[in-house]
C-alpha positions, 0 to 999 in steps of 0.5 A, spaced: 785 790 687 792 788 686 790 788 678 787 795 679 793 798 682 798 794 677 794 798 671 794 805 675 802 804 675 802 802 668 798 808 666 803 812 670 809 809 667 807 810 660 805 817 661 812 818 664 815 815 658 810 819 653 813 825 656 820 824 656 819 822 648 815 828 647 821 832 650 826 829 647 823 830 640 822 837 642 829 839 644 831 835 637 827 840 633 823 834 631 816 836 634 813 843 635 812 845 642 806 849 644 809 856 647 806 862 651 811 867 652 807 871 656 805 866 661 813 864 661 814 871 664 809 870 669 813 864 671 819 868 671 816 873 676 813 868 680 820 864 681 823 871 683 818 873 688 818 866 691 826 867 692 826 874 694 820 873 699 824 867 702 830 871 703 826 876 706 824 871 711 831 869 713 833 876 714 827 877 718 828 871 722 836 873 723 834 880 725 829 877 730 834 873 733 839 879 734 834 883 737 833 877 742 841 877 743 840 885 745 835 883 750 839 878 753 845 883 753 841 888 756 839 884 762 847 882 763 849 889 763 844 890 768 846 885 772 853 887 772 852 894 773 848 892 779 854 889 782 859 894 780 855 900 783 858 902 790 852 903 796 853 910 796 853 911 789 847 915 786 842 911 783 844 904 785 837 902 787 834 904 780 839 900 776 834 894 777 828 898 775 832 901 769 834 894 767 827 892 767 825 898 763 830 896 757 828 889 757 820 891 756 823 896 750 826 890 747 820 885 748 815 890 746 820 892 739 820 884 738 813 883 739 811 889 734 815 886 729 812 879 730 805 882 729 806 887 724 811 883 719 813 876 721 806 873 721 804 877 715 810 875 711 809 867 713 802 868 711 805 871 704 809 865 703 804 860 705 801 861 698 807 859 694 808 851 695 801 850 692 802 855 686 809 852 685 806 845 685 800 847 680 805 851 675 809 844 675 803 840 673 801 845 668 808 844 665 807 836 665 800 837 662 802 841 656 807 836 654 801 831 655 797 836 650 803 836 645 804 829 645 796 827 644 796 833 638 802 830 635 799 823 635 793 825 632 797 829 627 801 823 625 795 819 624 792 824 619 799 824 616 798 817 615 791 817 611 787 815 617 781 819 618 775 814 621 779 809 624 778 807 631 785 809 633 784 816 630 777 816 634 781 814 640 787 819 639 782 825 638 778 823 645 785 823 648 787 830 645 780 833 648 782 830 655 789 833 655 786 840 652 781 840 658 786 838 663 791 843 661 786 849 660 783 848 667 790 849 670 792 854 665 786 859 666 787 859 674 794 860 674 793 865 668 789 869 673 792 868 680 800 869 678 799 876 676 794 877 682 800 875 686 805 879 683 801 885 683 801 885 691 808 884 691 809 887 698 809 882 703 810 886 709 809 893 712 815 896 713 812 903 717 814 900 724 821 904 724 818 910 722 811 910 726 815 909 733 822 912 735 828 908 734 829 903 739 836 906 741 833 913 742 828 910 747 834 906 751 839 911 751 836 916 756 833 910 760 840 906 761 846 910 758 845 917 761 846 914 769 852 911 767 855 918 763 853 921 770 856 917 774 863 915 770 864 922 768 
């Protein structure tokens, strides 16, 4: 068992060394690099999409916290009004009821945002981690493919044709290409599809319901204006 683990470790180390060497040769211009400009643009779009989605999630959570803050402020205001109202003032008995109505409005607004927006946004962003891992893996496997291709080309350039090293290099190239193609085909389909549905959450809630302030104002503010005018 220890020997197997040692062999796997040594193989992984060798892969990393081969990749590092291949990347250095490519950067120095001593080895050509397989490129797919169309896919590179797809990856740029994917990274932008992930960044914008994460920002939207942060802002939505901050917005939800602000709603909870306003809800608590409404409760505090209700308590203060109940304390300052004189017994003979009209509407004193209604203050608690009005406060509960306002609290219900804030709670309803919060719940609607959670159900129609935040949950959809969370589900939308859950797609990115796995795709991000696969994009990174595709990049590594492309380097492996280029490395195997260059190894075979160097053997051919040295005049070797039927040598065992050539046969092994051909086999390694086929394996590298198969692994890369399997990753590439899936991502070539999934990433553009994700980009095409780049609308993570509905934003029609505000237009579907009257603004919250327009519903709170008649319930809460009107009695104050009447009393203190």
